[in-house]
Structure formats: structure tokens, C-alpha cells
C-alpha positions in Angstrom: 60.7 -19.8 16.2 60.7 -17.3 19.0 62.4 -14.9 17.0 59.3 -14.3 14.8 57.3 -14.6 17.6 59.2 -11.6 18.7 58.8 -9.9 15.6 54.9 -10.5 15.8 54.9 -8.7 19.2 56.6 -5.8 18.1 55.0 -5.5 14.5 53.0 -2.5 15.7 56.6 -0.7 15.5 57.2 -1.5 12.2 53.6 -0.5 10.5 54.5 1.2 7.1 53.7 4.8 7.4 52.0 6.4 4.4 54.2 8.0 2.4 53.8 11.2 0.1 55.5 10.6 -3.0 54.7 13.6 -4.8 55.3 16.7 -2.8 53.1 20.0 -2.7 55.4 22.5 -4.4 54.8 26.2 -3.7 56.3 28.5 -6.0 58.0 31.8 -5.4 54.7 33.7 -5.8 53.2 31.6 -3.1 55.6 32.2 -0.2 57.7 35.1 1.2 60.9 33.2 1.5 63.6 34.5 -0.7 67.4 33.3 -1.6 68.9 37.0 -0.5 67.7 36.2 3.4 70.0 32.8 3.3 73.4 32.6 4.1 75.7 33.0 1.1 77.6 30.1 2.4 74.8 28.0 2.6 73.5 28.8 -0.9 77.0 28.2 -2.3 77.2 24.7 -0.8 73.4 23.7 -2.4 74.6 25.2 -5.6 78.0 23.5 -5.7 76.4 19.9 -4.8 73.7 20.6 -7.6 76.3 21.3 -10.1 78.0 18.0 -9.3 74.6 16.2 -10.1 73.5 15.7 -6.8 70.2 16.6 -5.5 70.5 19.5 -2.7 68.1 22.0 -0.6 68.0 24.1 2.2 66.0 22.0 5.0 64.3 21.9 8.2 64.3 24.7 10.6 66.1 27.3 8.6 63.1 27.1 6.1 60.5 26.8 8.9 61.6 30.2 10.8 62.1 32.1 7.6 58.6 31.2 6.8 57.8 32.9 10.4 59.8 35.9 9.8 62.5 34.6 12.2 66.1 34.8 11.5 67.6 31.1 11.6 70.7 30.9 13.9 72.1 28.1 11.2 71.3 26.6 7.9 71.2 23.0 7.2 71.4 21.1 3.7 70.1 17.9 2.9 71.4 16.0 -0.2 71.3 12.9 -2.3 75.3 12.7 -1.9 76.7 10.6 0.5 78.9 12.1 3.3 81.9 10.5 1.5 81.1 12.3 -1.6 80.2 15.7 0.1 83.7 15.5 1.8 85.4 14.8 -1.8 83.5 18.3 -3.3 84.7 20.3 -0.3 88.1 20.8 1.0 87.0 22.7 4.1 84.6 19.7 5.3 85.0 16.7 7.6 82.5 14.1 8.6 81.3 13.7 11.9 79.2 11.4 13.9 78.9 7.6 14.2 75.3 7.2 15.3 74.3 9.7 12.3 77.0 10.6 10.1 76.7 14.4 8.9 79.4 16.6 7.0 80.5 20.2 8.6 81.5 22.5 5.9 83.5 25.2 7.6 83.5 29.2 6.3 85.4 30.8 9.2 83.0 31.0 12.1 80.1 29.5 10.3 79.6 25.9 9.7 77.2 24.5 7.0 75.9 21.3 8.2 75.1 18.8 5.4 72.9 15.4 5.7 72.5 12.8 3.2 68.8 11.7 2.6 68.0 9.2 5.2 65.5 5.9 4.6 63.4 3.8 6.5 65.1 1.4 8.9 64.9 -2.4 7.2 61.5 -4.5 8.4 63.3 -7.5 9.1 65.6 -8.3 11.7 67.9 -10.4 9.5 67.9 -7.5 6.9 69.1 -4.9 9.3 73.0 -4.3 9.1 74.1 -3.4 12.5 77.0 -1.1 10.8 74.0 1.2 9.2 71.0 0.6 11.5 70.3 -0.5 14.8 67.6 -0.3 17.6 67.7 -1.2 21.2 64.6 -3.7 22.8 62.2 -0.9 23.1 62.6 0.4 19.6 65.1 3.1 20.0 67.2 3.9 17.0 70.8 3.7 18.5 72.5 4.0 14.5 70.8 5.5 11.7 72.8 5.6 8.6 70.5 4.0 5.9 70.5 6.3 3.1 67.5 6.7 0.4 65.7 9.4 -1.8 64.0 12.5 -0.5 60.7 11.3 -0.2 62.0 8.6 2.4 64.0 11.6 4.2 61.0 13.8 4.5 59.0 10.9 6.2 62.0 10.1 8.5 62.0 13.8 9.9 60.4 14.0 13.1 57.8 16.9 12.7 56.2 18.3 9.6 56.8 21.9 10.3 60.6 20.2 9.6 60.1 18.5 6.6 60.4 21.6 4.4 62.9 21.7 1.0 63.8 25.0 -0.3 65.8 25.2 -3.6 67.5 28.4 -3.7 67.8 28.2 -7.5 64.2 28.0 -8.3 62.9 29.5 -5.1 60.4 26.7 -4.5 59.5 25.0 -1.3 59.0 21.3 -1.5 56.5 20.3 1.2 55.8 16.3 1.8 53.9 16.2 4.9 51.8 19.7 5.0 54.4 21.4 7.0 53.0 25.0 5.6 49.7 24.2 6.6 50.7 23.2 10.1 52.9 26.4 10.3 49.8 28.5 9.2 48.0 27.1 12.1 50.6 27.1 14.7 51.1 23.5 15.2 53.5 20.9 16.3 52.9 17.7 14.7 54.9 14.5 14.7 55.4 12.6 11.2 53.8 9.1 11.3 52.8 7.1 14.4 53.3 9.5 17.4 54.3 6.5 19.7 56.5 5.1 17.3 58.4 7.9 16.7 58.7 8.5 20.5 59.8 4.9 20.9 62.6 5.5 18.0 63.8 8.5 19.8 62.2 9.6 23.2 64.0 12.9 23.0 61.5 13.9 20.5 59.0 14.7 23.4 61.3 17.4 24.5 61.7 18.7 21.0 58.0 18.8 20.9 58.0 20.9 23.8 60.8 22.8 22.9 59.4 23.8 19.5 56.0 24.8 21.1 57.7 26.9 23.4 60.0 28.7 20.9 57.3 29.2 18.2 54.4 29.9 20.6 52.6 26.8 19.0 50.4 24.1 20.1 51.2 20.4 20.4 48.8 18.9 17.8 46.5 16.7 20.4 47.5 12.9 18.7 51.1 14.1 19.0 50.7 15.3 22.7 48.7 12.1 23.9 51.5 9.4 24.5 53.8 11.8 26.0 52.8 11.4 29.7 52.8 7.9 29.7 56.3 7.2 27.8 57.9 10.1 29.6 59.8 7.4 31.7 61.5 6.6 28.5 63.9 9.3 29.1 65.6 7.4 31.8 67.2 5.5 29.3 69.1 8.7 27.1 72.5 9.1 27.9 73.1 11.9 30.7 75.3 13.6 28.2 72.8 13.8 25.6 70.2 15.1 28.0 72.6 17.8 29.2 72.7 19.2 25.7 68.9 19.2 25.1 68.4 21.0 28.6 70.4 23.6 27.5 68.3 24.0 24.6 65.2 23.9 26.1 65.9 26.5 29.1 68.2 28.9 27.1 66.4 29.3 24.2 64.5 32.5 25.4 61.6 30.8 26.4 62.7 28.9 29.5 59.6 30.0 31.4 56.9 28.7 29.1 59.0 25.5 28.4 59.1 24.9 31.9 55.4 25.0 32.3 55.2 22.5 29.3 57.5 20.4 31.1 55.3 20.3 34.2 52.0 19.7 32.1 53.5 16.9 30.3 55.5 14.8 33.2 58.6 15.4 31.7 60.2 17.5 34.4 60.9 14.4 36.8 62.9 12.5 34.3 65.3 15.5 33.9 65.1 16.8 37.2 64.1 14.2 40.1 64.7 16.0 43.0 63.5 19.5 41.7 60.1 17.5 40.5 60.1 16.3 43.9 60.5 19.8 45.6 57.7 21.0 43.5 55.2 18.4 44.4 55.8 19.0 48.3 55.9 22.9 48.1 54.3 24.0 44.7 54.0 27.8 45.8 57.8 28.4 46.8 59.5 26.2 44.5 57.3 27.0 41.4 57.9 30.8 42.0 61.7 30.4 42.7 62.0 28.4 39.3 59.9 30.2 37.1 61.5 33.5 38.7 65.1 32.3 37.8 63.7 31.3 34.0 61.7 34.3 33.2 65.2 36.6 34.7 67.0 34.2 32.2 64.5 34.9 29.4 64.9 38.8 30.0 68.9 38.8 29.9 68.8 36.4 26.4 66.3 39.1 25.0 68.5 42.1 26.3 71.5 40.1 24.7 73.2 39.9 28.1 75.1 36.7 29.0 73.6 33.9 30.8 75.2 31.3 32.6 73.6 27.4 32.9 75.3 27.2 36.4 73.1 30.0 37.8 69.9 28.0 36.2 71.4 24.8 37.7 71.5 26.4 41.1 67.8 27.8 41.0 66.0 24.6 39.7 68.1 22.3 42.6 67.8 24.7 45.2 64.1 24.0 46.4 65.5 19.9 47.1 68.0 21.0 49.6 65.7 22.2 52.8 64.2 18.7 52.8 67.4 16.8 52.1 69.4 18.8 54.7 66.8 18.6 57.4 66.6 14.7 57.0 70.4 14.8 57.8 70.3 17.0 60.8 67.4 14.5 61.9 70.2 11.9 61.9 72.5 13.9 64.3 74.7 15.8 61.7 75.2 19.6 62.5 73.5 22.4 60.6 76.2 23.5 58.2 77.9 20.0 57.7 74.4 19.0 56.9 73.6 21.9 54.7 77.0 20.8 52.5 76.3 17.2 52.5 72.8 17.7 51.3 74.4 20.0 48.4 77.1 17.4 47.6 74.1 14.8 47.2 71.8 17.0 45.4 74.1 18.1 42.7 75.7 14.2 42.3 72.5 13.0 42.0 71.5 15.4 39.1 75.0 15.1 37.5 74.3 11.3 37.1 71.0 12.1 35.5 72.2 15.1 33.1 76.1 14.9 33.4 76.4 18.7 34.1 80.3 19.3 33.4 82.6 20.8 36.3 82.9 24.2 34.3 79.3 24.4 35.9 79.0 22.5 39.0 81.9 24.2 40.8 80.5 27.7 40.4 77.0 26.4 41.3 78.3 25.4 44.4 79.9 28.6 44.9 76.9 30.1 44.4 75.1 27.8 47.3 78.1 28.7 49.6 77.8 32.4 49.0 74.0 32.0 50.7 75.9 30.9 53.7 78.7 33.6 53.6 76.4 36.6 52.8 74.7 36.6 56.3 78.3 36.9 58.0 79.2 40.7 57.5 81.1 41.8 60.7 84.5 43.4 60.5 86.1 43.2 57.1 83.8 40.3 55.9 81.6 42.5 54.0 84.1 44.1 52.1 86.1 40.7 51.4 82.8 39.4 50.0 82.4 42.1 47.5 85.8 41.1 46.2 84.8 37.6 45.8 84.6 36.7 42.0 81.0 35.2 42.7 79.8 37.7 44.8 77.6 39.0 42.2 76.1 35.6 41.2 75.4 34.9 45.2 74.1 38.4 45.5 71.3 37.7 42.6 70.6 34.3 43.8 70.0 36.0 47.4 67.6 38.1 45.8 65.9 35.6 43.7 65.3 33.3 47.0 63.4 36.5 48.5 61.5 37.0 45.5 59.8 33.6 46.1 59.3 34.5 49.6 62.4 33.2 51.7 62.7 35.3 54.7 66.2 36.6 55.5 65.6 39.2 57.6 66.1 42.0 54.9 69.4 40.7 54.2 69.0 41.5 50.3 67.9 45.1 51.1 71.5 45.5 53.0 73.5 44.1 50.6 72.1 46.3 47.9 72.8 49.7 49.8 76.2 48.4 50.7 77.2 48.3 47.3 76.0 51.8 46.8 76.9 53.7 49.7 80.2 55.8 50.3 83.2 54.1 52.5 82.1 56.0 55.5 78.7 54.8 55.0 79.8 51.1 54.8 81.7 51.7 58.2 78.6 52.7 60.0 76.7 50.1 58.7 78.9 47.6 59.8 79.1 49.4 63.4 75.5 49.2 63.2 75.3 45.5 62.9 77.9 45.1 65.6 76.0 47.2 68.4 72.9 45.4 67.4 74.4 42.0 68.0 76.4 43.7 71.2 73.2 45.0 72.6 71.5 41.3 72.5 74.8 39.9 74.2 75.6 42.6 76.4 72.0 43.1 78.5 72.3 39.7 80.4 76.2 40.5 81.3 75.0 43.9 82.6 72.7 42.5 85.0 75.2 39.9 86.2 77.4 43.0 87.0 75.3 45.3 88.9 76.3 45.6 92.5 73.2 46.1 93.6 72.4 42.0 92.8 74.3 39.5 94.5 76.1 37.2 92.3 73.8 34.3 93.1 70.6 36.0 91.7 72.5 36.8 88.2 71.4 34.3 85.2 73.0 31.4 84.3 75.3 32.0 81.2 73.4 29.0 79.7 70.0 30.0 81.0 68.9 31.3 77.4 69.7 28.0 75.9 
């Protein structure tokens, strides 16, 4: 009785979505996509599966990107063959995944991903086999290995622009969800009821933002409407998966635009709670620093230069440090230990949210440590810092802080000049530092040593405290 009651309460999650059983078929004269643009290995996988009697198509992002005139980064195949049947056709293939079984067919460094057509999950609780499909209490899909036909598969895909199938033999595109129409109108639109689709997988909210930023599309209004209200569902996503999604979001070459969309749809706080709080407390400084870091990363990606998540995480989390360190100082902790403890807390909390691996947290911490070391330049310290493998990242981070409005007494300009001048000029710069500090410290001592003044008239050594 209670089970039926719960099922009736959850019934909106189980409404049958409209299925378009007959796709719109676009012939070769109706689109600009040609098989010569596609990886030969991907075409070979499709043709081999078709010769074995299975349905097989190029699908998803590769079709979408080619229609937009972009070069796909990879090619995916959808087929009626099960993972085991695909594996039997290719010696160079292996089945991966438990939540969502796939086959990777290896051709040297290129991997063609092959997925079996998926179907809707069973409608009744008693019909749902937990080995094939399962959901949690909120409706999020935990396992998805229910196979079906091509029409089912098209409806199970997240966005209309990803539900396009291309047959390289006939050069036809099969469009089940008006995806070509949405590409022409530059819209990211969910297939089916948006709220239900986000409940099935909250990461779809991040994917909507990523595609909108990457393709310079708008999120269709009905698909956008529930996002702010459901953003909290990301708190239930495993931290390792969120880390992977963040890399896709911010290292796509459109990080600055992505950041603005994350803020617009209240998605930043579930990903970076401390950063979102710092942004709310000081939107001008924190916003400028984060956007400048993302703009610099986007430019490096456009130029084909390497980028590291460690630097980006350092920039996104840095605005959260001052308030945390100030609170520790207020409790009686000295300034430097307070800063170090604050850094440890902020990084640890972020790792619990997004599972940043140690290969990134260690250089992140070293970049922050360099900010405390760069002002100390006397003697041989400046040359030793130049030899430090983290100097360049620390120096770049210093310039980033200055670009956001931090006052560092022209420290960035000093280090910029120090790297470019000769050894003799470097020695002069170090002497100038020492002399400047010496004058500041020596002036009171000179007055104390003056023979014209009595010792009792000299200022106390602590009178400046």
C-alpha cells in the first residue's frame, strides 16, 4: 500500500515522453557533412558493424560539430549491438564501465567509443532490474544498461543537438528531435521534461552551460527555467565526477563565458562554495581575479600553450583566503601561521567537494607559498627564487593578483625587471633594497648615537611599536 502511494507521488518523474518514431532524414544535398571529414577509423567501425548485420551510426557531438564547421575532438558510434557483440567483432576492443557500459575500440592513440542503443527505464518498481537500471530516491539514474532501439536511444539523449545520427554509407543524417533546427537557431534544448531530466542526472545542468559557452548558444528558456531551483542537487554528485566536469567546463577555451553562466544560474556555489562566498562578499575584486585567470587560460588554449588546473584552482580559491586568515588571526594566531592554516582549510574543503588530485593540490599550495616568499628578496634569496621550479607560476600569479587590484608595492614590476637585467644590475637592485631598509632602520639609531644628545633623550627601541 505504502509502495503504491510513493509510486503515485513520484508519478511526474515517470510520465512517458513523446517519442518521434520516424526521424527526419536529411540527404547529402541537405547538409554539408561529408564522410571525408570523419576519422577513417570511426567510419571503419561503423561499416564493420553494419556488415555484421547491426545498425551503426556516428552520433552526438561529432555530428553536431561538423554541422557547425568545427573539428570534433573525438568520434562516437551508436549501435544495436550489445557491448559483448561489439567486443566479439574487434580484437582491439574492451568493455568499460558499470554505470553505463561502453566499448572502446583502440587504433593506436585514437579511441572510438561505441555505445549500445539505450531504452527508457522500466515504469514499475517491480520491473526494474537493479543489475541493469536503478535510481535513487530523487530520481537520479545510478545504473543505465537497459538496451532498446534507435528511437528509444534518441529520446534518452540529453540535448536535441546531440541526438543526430549520421550514416557514412548513405551520407544521411537522422534527426529524431529537431536537433538540426536547434543548431540553426543556436539553442541548447533538453529532450523531454527539463526538471525530470535534471533529476535523472543533475550534471546535465553543467552540460547545458558547457555547450552554451562552447558553441556560443543560448539555453532554451524551458530548459533553463528549473536550473537555479535544482542547482542544490549537484551536492549529491560524487566529488570525483564533479572534478572531471569542472575540467571540461573551465578548460574548454571558453572558461570566462562558462564562469559567467555558472554565476547566472547559481551553479558556482555547489562547485566552489568558498569562492562563491568570497565573490558575494567582494564581487569587484574576486570577480576580476577569477575572470582574469579564466581569460588568460582561454588565451593560452587558443595559442596552443599548455595550461594546468593547479593554477586555475589557485586563482579561483585565492579570494577565499583573506577572510579565513583574518578570522584565525582574530582568534590569536600569528599572521603567517594563520595564512598557512587558512590555505590548508580552503584546499581541504574544496577537495571534499570536487576531489582535486594531489598532483594538482601540491603545486597549487606551492603557488600560494610563493606569494609569501616573493617579497623577501635580500641577499641571495632573489636568485634562489629564480631557480625555483615554481617561480614562473608564482610570478604569473603575483601579476594576476595585481591585475585584480591588489596593492603589492610594485612587486610585480620589480620581479619583471629583475628577470631581464644583467647580473650587475641585479646586484644594484638588491643593494637598493638593502639600503632602503637600512635607512628606515638606521635613522633612530643615528639619533641615539649623537654625542650632542644625552642618552636619556634618545627614543626607546620600542617607541615605534
